[in-house]
CHARMM-style PDB file with segment names, atoms N, HN, CA, C and O in Angstrom:
ATOM      1  N   MET     1    -180.119  41.883 220.932  1.00  0.00      PROA
ATOM      2  CA  MET     1    -181.510  42.162 220.596  1.00  0.00      PROA
ATOM      3  C   MET     1    -182.070  40.996 219.781  1.00  0.00      PROA
ATOM      4  O   MET     1    -181.390  40.432 218.924  1.00  0.00      PROA
ATOM      5  N   GLN     2    -183.309  40.655 220.065  1.00  0.00      PROA
ATOM      6  HN  GLN     2    -183.861  41.113 220.761  1.00  0.00      PROA
ATOM      7  CA  GLN     2    -183.954  39.557 219.357  1.00  0.00      PROA
ATOM      8  C   GLN     2    -184.902  40.073 218.280  1.00  0.00      PROA
ATOM      9  O   GLN     2    -185.476  41.156 218.394  1.00  0.00      PROA
ATOM     10  N   ALA     3    -185.047  39.264 217.234  1.00  0.00      PROA
ATOM     11  HN  ALA     3    -184.580  38.385 217.142  1.00  0.00      PROA
ATOM     12  CA  ALA     3    -185.983  39.562 216.164  1.00  0.00      PROA
ATOM     13  C   ALA     3    -186.496  38.243 215.610  1.00  0.00      PROA
ATOM     14  O   ALA     3    -185.859  37.203 215.776  1.00  0.00      PROA
ATOM     15  N   TYR     4    -187.641  38.286 214.958  1.00  0.00      PROA
ATOM     16  HN  TYR     4    -188.158  39.131 214.823  1.00  0.00      PROA
ATOM     17  CA  TYR     4    -188.251  37.080 214.401  1.00  0.00      PROA
ATOM     18  C   TYR     4    -187.639  36.770 213.036  1.00  0.00      PROA
ATOM     19  O   TYR     4    -187.619  37.623 212.149  1.00  0.00      PROA
ATOM     20  N   CYS     5    -187.142  35.548 212.875  1.00  0.00      PROA
ATOM     21  HN  CYS     5    -187.158  34.855 213.595  1.00  0.00      PROA
ATOM     22  CA  CYS     5    -186.575  35.117 211.593  1.00  0.00      PROA
ATOM     23  C   CYS     5    -187.682  34.435 210.800  1.00  0.00      PROA
ATOM     24  O   CYS     5    -188.298  33.478 211.269  1.00  0.00      PROA
ATOM     25  N   MET     6    -187.928  34.937 209.598  1.00  0.00      PROA
ATOM     26  HN  MET     6    -187.428  35.715 209.217  1.00  0.00      PROA
ATOM     27  CA  MET     6    -188.998  34.395 208.759  1.00  0.00      PROA
ATOM     28  C   MET     6    -188.644  33.002 208.230  1.00  0.00      PROA
ATOM     29  O   MET     6    -189.536  32.182 208.012  1.00  0.00      PROA
ATOM     30  N   LYS     7    -187.376  32.730 208.025  1.00  0.00      PROA
ATOM     31  HN  LYS     7    -186.651  33.396 208.202  1.00  0.00      PROA
ATOM     32  CA  LYS     7    -186.949  31.442 207.497  1.00  0.00      PROA
ATOM     33  C   LYS     7    -186.984  30.353 208.582  1.00  0.00      PROA
ATOM     34  O   LYS     7    -187.499  29.259 208.350  1.00  0.00      PROA
ATOM     35  N   CYS     8    -186.434  30.659 209.761  1.00  0.00      PROA
ATOM     36  HN  CYS     8    -186.015  31.547 209.949  1.00  0.00      PROA
ATOM     37  CA  CYS     8    -186.384  29.689 210.867  1.00  0.00      PROA
ATOM     38  C   CYS     8    -187.717  29.598 211.613  1.00  0.00      PROA
ATOM     39  O   CYS     8    -187.984  28.613 212.301  1.00  0.00      PROA
ATOM     40  N   ARG     9    -188.540  30.621 211.473  1.00  0.00      PROA
ATOM     41  HN  ARG     9    -188.323  31.421 210.914  1.00  0.00      PROA
ATOM     42  CA  ARG     9    -189.826  30.740 212.154  1.00  0.00      PROA
ATOM     43  C   ARG     9    -189.714  30.719 213.683  1.00  0.00      PROA
ATOM     44  O   ARG     9    -190.564  30.155 214.373  1.00  0.00      PROA
ATOM     45  N   THR    10    -188.658  31.338 214.191  1.00  0.00      PROA
ATOM     46  HN  THR    10    -187.968  31.796 213.630  1.00  0.00      PROA
ATOM     47  CA  THR    10    -188.469  31.501 215.633  1.00  0.00      PROA
ATOM     48  C   THR    10    -187.804  32.850 215.890  1.00  0.00      PROA
ATOM     49  O   THR    10    -187.312  33.502 214.969  1.00  0.00      PROA
ATOM     50  N   LYS    11    -187.800  33.256 217.170  1.00  0.00      PROA
ATOM     51  HN  LYS    11    -188.200  32.725 217.918  1.00  0.00      PROA
ATOM     52  CA  LYS    11    -187.075  34.462 217.543  1.00  0.00      PROA
ATOM     53  C   LYS    11    -185.616  34.101 217.726  1.00  0.00      PROA
ATOM     54  O   LYS    11    -185.289  33.110 218.380  1.00  0.00      PROA
ATOM     55  N   LYS    12    -184.740  34.904 217.149  1.00  0.00      PROA
ATOM     56  HN  LYS    12    -185.006  35.708 216.618  1.00  0.00      PROA
ATOM     57  CA  LYS    12    -183.298  34.661 217.220  1.00  0.00      PROA
ATOM     58  C   LYS    12    -182.597  35.912 217.713  1.00  0.00      PROA
ATOM     59  O   LYS    12    -183.104  37.023 217.559  1.00  0.00      PROA
ATOM     60  N   GLU    13    -181.429  35.724 218.306  1.00  0.00      PROA
ATOM     61  HN  GLU    13    -181.017  34.821 218.431  1.00  0.00      PROA
ATOM     62  CA  GLU    13    -180.586  36.838 218.723  1.00  0.00      PROA
ATOM     63  C   GLU    13    -179.857  37.359 217.489  1.00  0.00      PROA
ATOM     64  O   GLU    13    -179.215  36.586 216.779  1.00  0.00      PROA
ATOM     65  N   MET    14    -179.949  38.662 217.229  1.00  0.00      PROA
ATOM     66  HN  MET    14    -180.471  39.290 217.806  1.00  0.00      PROA
ATOM     67  CA  MET    14    -179.340  39.260 216.039  1.00  0.00      PROA
ATOM     68  C   MET    14    -177.825  39.241 216.109  1.00  0.00      PROA
ATOM     69  O   MET    14    -177.235  39.463 217.167  1.00  0.00      PROA
ATOM     70  N   LYS    15    -177.202  38.972 214.968  1.00  0.00      PROA
ATOM     71  HN  LYS    15    -177.681  38.792 214.109  1.00  0.00      PROA
ATOM     72  CA  LYS    15    -175.755  39.069 214.845  1.00  0.00      PROA
ATOM     73  C   LYS    15    -175.460  40.375 214.106  1.00  0.00      PROA
ATOM     74  O   LYS    15    -176.118  40.675 213.110  1.00  0.00      PROA
ATOM     75  N   ASN    16    -174.504  41.138 214.564  1.00  0.00      PROA
ATOM     76  HN  ASN    16    -173.969  40.894 215.372  1.00  0.00      PROA
ATOM     77  CA  ASN    16    -174.128  42.439 213.986  1.00  0.00      PROA
ATOM     78  C   ASN    16    -175.320  43.404 213.906  1.00  0.00      PROA
ATOM     79  O   ASN    16    -175.630  43.891 212.818  1.00  0.00      PROA
ATOM     80  N   PRO    17    -175.994  43.693 215.026  1.00  0.00      PROA
ATOM     81  CA  PRO    17    -177.129  44.625 214.952  1.00  0.00      PROA
ATOM     82  C   PRO    17    -176.671  46.055 214.656  1.00  0.00      PROA
ATOM     83  O   PRO    17    -175.685  46.531 215.217  1.00  0.00      PROA
ATOM     84  N   LYS    18    -177.400  46.730 213.768  1.00  0.00      PROA
ATOM     85  HN  LYS    18    -178.202  46.343 213.312  1.00  0.00      PROA
ATOM     86  CA  LYS    18    -177.108  48.113 213.403  1.00  0.00      PROA
ATOM     87  C   LYS    18    -178.366  48.945 213.551  1.00  0.00      PROA
ATOM     88  O   LYS    18    -179.432  48.552 213.077  1.00  0.00      PROA
ATOM     89  N   ALA    19    -178.250  50.094 214.205  1.00  0.00      PROA
ATOM     90  HN  ALA    19    -177.384  50.413 214.590  1.00  0.00      PROA
ATOM     91  CA  ALA    19    -179.371  51.021 214.312  1.00  0.00      PROA
ATOM     92  C   ALA    19    -179.477  51.776 212.994  1.00  0.00      PROA
ATOM     93  O   ALA    19    -178.504  52.377 212.540  1.00  0.00      PROA
ATOM     94  N   ILE    20    -180.661  51.746 212.377  1.00  0.00      PROA
ATOM     95  HN  ILE    20    -181.452  51.258 212.745  1.00  0.00      PROA
ATOM     96  CA  ILE    20    -180.881  52.451 211.115  1.00  0.00      PROA
ATOM     97  C   ILE    20    -182.116  53.327 211.225  1.00  0.00      PROA
ATOM     98  O   ILE    20    -182.872  53.223 212.190  1.00  0.00      PROA
ATOM     99  N   THR    21    -182.321  54.187 210.241  1.00  0.00      PROA
ATOM    100  HN  THR    21    -181.707  54.271 209.457  1.00  0.00      PROA
ATOM    101  CA  THR    21    -183.522  55.008 210.163  1.00  0.00      PROA
ATOM    102  C   THR    21    -184.242  54.644 208.873  1.00  0.00      PROA
ATOM    103  O   THR    21    -183.641  54.631 207.799  1.00  0.00      PROA
ATOM    104  N   MET    22    -185.533  54.349 208.984  1.00  0.00      PROA
ATOM    105  HN  MET    22    -186.021  54.359 209.857  1.00  0.00      PROA
ATOM    106  CA  MET    22    -186.320  53.984 207.809  1.00  0.00      PROA
ATOM    107  C   MET    22    -186.621  55.230 206.974  1.00  0.00      PROA
ATOM    108  O   MET    22    -186.370  56.353 207.412  1.00  0.00      PROA
ATOM    109  N   LYS    23    -187.152  55.027 205.784  1.00  0.00      PROA
ATOM    110  HN  LYS    23    -187.356  54.115 205.428  1.00  0.00      PROA
ATOM    111  CA  LYS    23    -187.459  56.134 204.874  1.00  0.00      PROA
ATOM    112  C   LYS    23    -188.413  57.150 205.498  1.00  0.00      PROA
ATOM    113  O   LYS    23    -188.313  58.347 205.229  1.00  0.00      PROA
ATOM    114  N   ASN    24    -189.341  56.671 206.336  1.00  0.00      PROA
ATOM    115  HN  ASN    24    -189.423  55.699 206.555  1.00  0.00      PROA
ATOM    116  CA  ASN    24    -190.309  57.578 206.949  1.00  0.00      PROA
ATOM    117  C   ASN    24    -189.766  58.253 208.206  1.00  0.00      PROA
ATOM    118  O   ASN    24    -190.498  58.987 208.871  1.00  0.00      PROA
ATOM    119  N   GLY    25    -188.488  58.019 208.548  1.00  0.00      PROA
ATOM    120  HN  GLY    25    -187.893  57.424 208.009  1.00  0.00      PROA
ATOM    121  CA  GLY    25    -187.852  58.696 209.670  1.00  0.00      PROA
ATOM    122  C   GLY    25    -187.909  57.943 210.984  1.00  0.00      PROA
ATOM    123  O   GLY    25    -187.359  58.418 211.978  1.00  0.00      PROA
ATOM    124  N   LYS    26    -188.554  56.789 211.026  1.00  0.00      PROA
ATOM    125  HN  LYS    26    -189.001  56.403 210.219  1.00  0.00      PROA
ATOM    126  CA  LYS    26    -188.662  56.027 212.265  1.00  0.00      PROA
ATOM    127  C   LYS    26    -187.422  55.147 212.468  1.00  0.00      PROA
ATOM    128  O   LYS    26    -186.823  54.680 211.500  1.00  0.00      PROA
ATOM    129  N   PRO    27    -187.043  54.923 213.734  1.00  0.00      PROA
ATOM    130  CA  PRO    27    -185.860  54.097 213.999  1.00  0.00      PROA
ATOM    131  C   PRO    27    -186.152  52.607 213.861  1.00  0.00      PROA
ATOM    132  O   PRO    27    -187.283  52.163 214.062  1.00  0.00      PROA
ATOM    133  N   ALA    28    -185.123  51.844 213.518  1.00  0.00      PROA
ATOM    134  HN  ALA    28    -184.205  52.204 213.355  1.00  0.00      PROA
ATOM    135  CA  ALA    28    -185.234  50.392 213.394  1.00  0.00      PROA
ATOM    136  C   ALA    28    -183.861  49.778 213.627  1.00  0.00      PROA
ATOM    137  O   ALA    28    -182.854  50.483 213.690  1.00  0.00      PROA
ATOM    138  N   THR    29    -183.837  48.461 213.755  1.00  0.00      PROA
ATOM    139  HN  THR    29    -184.656  47.889 213.704  1.00  0.00      PROA
ATOM    140  CA  THR    29    -182.578  47.734 213.925  1.00  0.00      PROA
ATOM    141  C   THR    29    -182.516  46.629 212.885  1.00  0.00      PROA
ATOM    142  O   THR    29    -183.500  45.928 212.651  1.00  0.00      PROA
ATOM    143  N   GLN    30    -181.355  46.479 212.264  1.00  0.00      PROA
ATOM    144  HN  GLN    30    -180.556  47.049 212.454  1.00  0.00      PROA
ATOM    145  CA  GLN    30    -181.176  45.476 211.226  1.00  0.00      PROA
ATOM    146  C   GLN    30    -179.972  44.620 211.589  1.00  0.00      PROA
ATOM    147  O   GLN    30    -178.950  45.131 212.047  1.00  0.00      PROA
ATOM    148  N   GLY    31    -180.100  43.300 211.379  1.00  0.00      PROA
ATOM    149  HN  GLY    31    -180.930  42.884 211.006  1.00  0.00      PROA
ATOM    150  CA  GLY    31    -179.007  42.394 211.686  1.00  0.00      PROA
ATOM    151  C   GLY    31    -179.104  41.139 210.844  1.00  0.00      PROA
ATOM    152  O   GLY    31    -179.828  41.098 209.849  1.00  0.00      PROA
ATOM    153  N   ILE    32    -178.359  40.104 211.255  1.00  0.00      PROA
ATOM    154  HN  ILE    32    -177.770  40.138 212.063  1.00  0.00      PROA
ATOM    155  CA  ILE    32    -178.307  38.851 210.516  1.00  0.00      PROA
ATOM    156  C   ILE    32    -178.644  37.699 211.451  1.00  0.00      PROA
ATOM    157  O   ILE    32    -178.244  37.697 212.615  1.00  0.00      PROA
ATOM    158  N   CYS    33    -179.382  36.720 210.936  1.00  0.00      PROA
ATOM    159  HN  CYS    33    -179.707  36.721 209.990  1.00  0.00      PROA
ATOM    160  CA  CYS    33    -179.711  35.515 211.706  1.00  0.00      PROA
ATOM    161  C   CYS    33    -178.448  34.657 211.822  1.00  0.00      PROA
ATOM    162  O   CYS    33    -177.809  34.369 210.810  1.00  0.00      PROA
ATOM    163  N   PRO    34    -178.080  34.244 213.044  1.00  0.00      PROA
ATOM    164  CA  PRO    34    -176.854  33.460 213.209  1.00  0.00      PROA
ATOM    165  C   PRO    34    -176.926  32.052 212.611  1.00  0.00      PROA
ATOM    166  O   PRO    34    -175.889  31.490 212.261  1.00  0.00      PROA
ATOM    167  N   SER    35    -178.118  31.472 212.485  1.00  0.00      PROA
ATOM    168  HN  SER    35    -178.961  31.929 212.769  1.00  0.00      PROA
ATOM    169  CA  SER    35    -178.196  30.098 211.989  1.00  0.00      PROA
ATOM    170  C   SER    35    -178.383  29.993 210.471  1.00  0.00      PROA
ATOM    171  O   SER    35    -177.818  29.089 209.856  1.00  0.00      PROA
ATOM    172  N   CYS    36    -179.167  30.900 209.844  1.00  0.00      PROA
ATOM    173  HN  CYS    36    -179.625  31.635 210.344  1.00  0.00      PROA
ATOM    174  CA  CYS    36    -179.418  30.756 208.406  1.00  0.00      PROA
ATOM    175  C   CYS    36    -178.866  31.905 207.557  1.00  0.00      PROA
ATOM    176  O   CYS    36    -178.794  31.776 206.335  1.00  0.00      PROA
ATOM    177  N   GLY    37    -178.476  33.025 208.177  1.00  0.00      PROA
ATOM    178  HN  GLY    37    -178.535  33.129 209.170  1.00  0.00      PROA
ATOM    179  CA  GLY    37    -177.877  34.125 207.433  1.00  0.00      PROA
ATOM    180  C   GLY    37    -178.867  35.103 206.815  1.00  0.00      PROA
ATOM    181  O   GLY    37    -178.461  36.003 206.079  1.00  0.00      PROA
ATOM    182  N   THR    38    -180.167  34.944 207.099  1.00  0.00      PROA
ATOM    183  HN  THR    38    -180.497  34.213 207.696  1.00  0.00      PROA
ATOM    184  CA  THR    38    -181.194  35.840 206.578  1.00  0.00      PROA
ATOM    185  C   THR    38    -181.132  37.178 207.313  1.00  0.00      PROA
ATOM    186  O   THR    38    -180.753  37.233 208.483  1.00  0.00      PROA
ATOM    187  N   LYS    39    -181.510  38.261 206.616  1.00  0.00      PROA
ATOM    188  HN  LYS    39    -181.818  38.216 205.665  1.00  0.00      PROA
ATOM    189  CA  LYS    39    -181.576  39.575 207.255  1.00  0.00      PROA
ATOM    190  C   LYS    39    -182.718  39.597 208.259  1.00  0.00      PROA
ATOM    191  O   LYS    39    -183.828  39.161 207.955  1.00  0.00      PROA
ATOM    192  N   LEU    40    -182.443  40.109 209.460  1.00  0.00      PROA
ATOM    193  HN  LEU    40    -181.542  40.464 209.707  1.00  0.00      PROA
ATOM    194  CA  LEU    40    -183.476  40.290 210.481  1.00  0.00      PROA
ATOM    195  C   LEU    40    -183.744  41.785 210.601  1.00  0.00      PROA
ATOM    196  O   LEU    40    -182.840  42.599 210.416  1.00  0.00      PROA
ATOM    197  N   PHE    41    -184.971  42.138 210.906  1.00  0.00      PROA
ATOM    198  HN  PHE    41    -185.705  41.477 211.056  1.00  0.00      PROA
ATOM    199  CA  PHE    41    -185.364  43.538 210.945  1.00  0.00      PROA
ATOM    200  C   PHE    41    -186.341  43.723 212.099  1.00  0.00      PROA
ATOM    201  O   PHE    41    -187.294  42.958 212.249  1.00  0.00      PROA
ATOM    202  N   ARG    42    -186.094  44.747 212.913  1.00  0.00      PROA
ATOM    203  HN  ARG    42    -185.320  45.369 212.792  1.00  0.00      PROA
ATOM    204  CA  ARG    42    -186.998  45.035 214.021  1.00  0.00      PROA
ATOM    205  C   ARG    42    -187.241  46.547 214.088  1.00  0.00      PROA
ATOM    206  O   ARG    42    -186.308  47.346 214.171  1.00  0.00      PROA
ATOM    207  N   ILE    43    -188.518  46.907 214.050  1.00  0.00      PROA
ATOM    208  HN  ILE    43    -189.276  46.258 213.983  1.00  0.00      PROA
ATOM    209  CA  ILE    43    -188.900  48.311 214.080  1.00  0.00      PROA
ATOM    210  C   ILE    43    -188.950  48.774 215.539  1.00  0.00      PROA
ATOM    211  O   ILE    43    -189.427  48.052 216.415  1.00  0.00      PROA
ATOM    212  N   GLY    44    -188.454  49.979 215.781  1.00  0.00      PROA
ATOM    213  HN  GLY    44    -188.067  50.565 215.069  1.00  0.00      PROA
ATOM    214  CA  GLY    44    -188.466  50.550 217.122  1.00  0.00      PROA
ATOM    215  C   GLY    44    -187.059  50.883 217.580  1.00  0.00      PROA
ATOM    216  O   GLY    44    -186.077  50.500 216.944  1.00  0.00      PROA
ATOM    217  N   LYS    45    -186.971  51.600 218.687  1.00  0.00      PROA
ATOM    218  HN  LYS    45    -187.768  51.912 219.204  1.00  0.00      PROA
ATOM    219  CA  LYS    45    -185.670  51.995 219.219  1.00  0.00      PROA
ATOM    220  C   LYS    45    -184.849  50.779 219.593  1.00  0.00      PROA
ATOM    221  O   LYS    45    -185.387  49.782 220.074  1.00  0.00      PROA
ATOM    222  N   SER    46    -183.535  50.860 219.370  1.00  0.00      PROA
ATOM    223  HN  SER    46    -183.098  51.670 218.979  1.00  0.00      PROA
ATOM    224  CA  SER    46    -182.674  49.718 219.678  1.00  0.00      PROA
ATOM    225  C   SER    46    -182.071  49.807 221.058  1.00  0.00      PROA
ATOM    226  OT1 SER    46    -181.322  48.918 221.462  1.00  0.00      PROA
TER     227      SER     46
END
């Protein structure tokens, strides 16, 4: 799954993607940028 990295300013393929649920109950996916190590976050079903 791809997500936008704020540090690299490009779309990157997530490393270790995990399906999570936000506080408001909506689904999201959280992972790590392979090049800089920043947390990536994408709202919506994974």
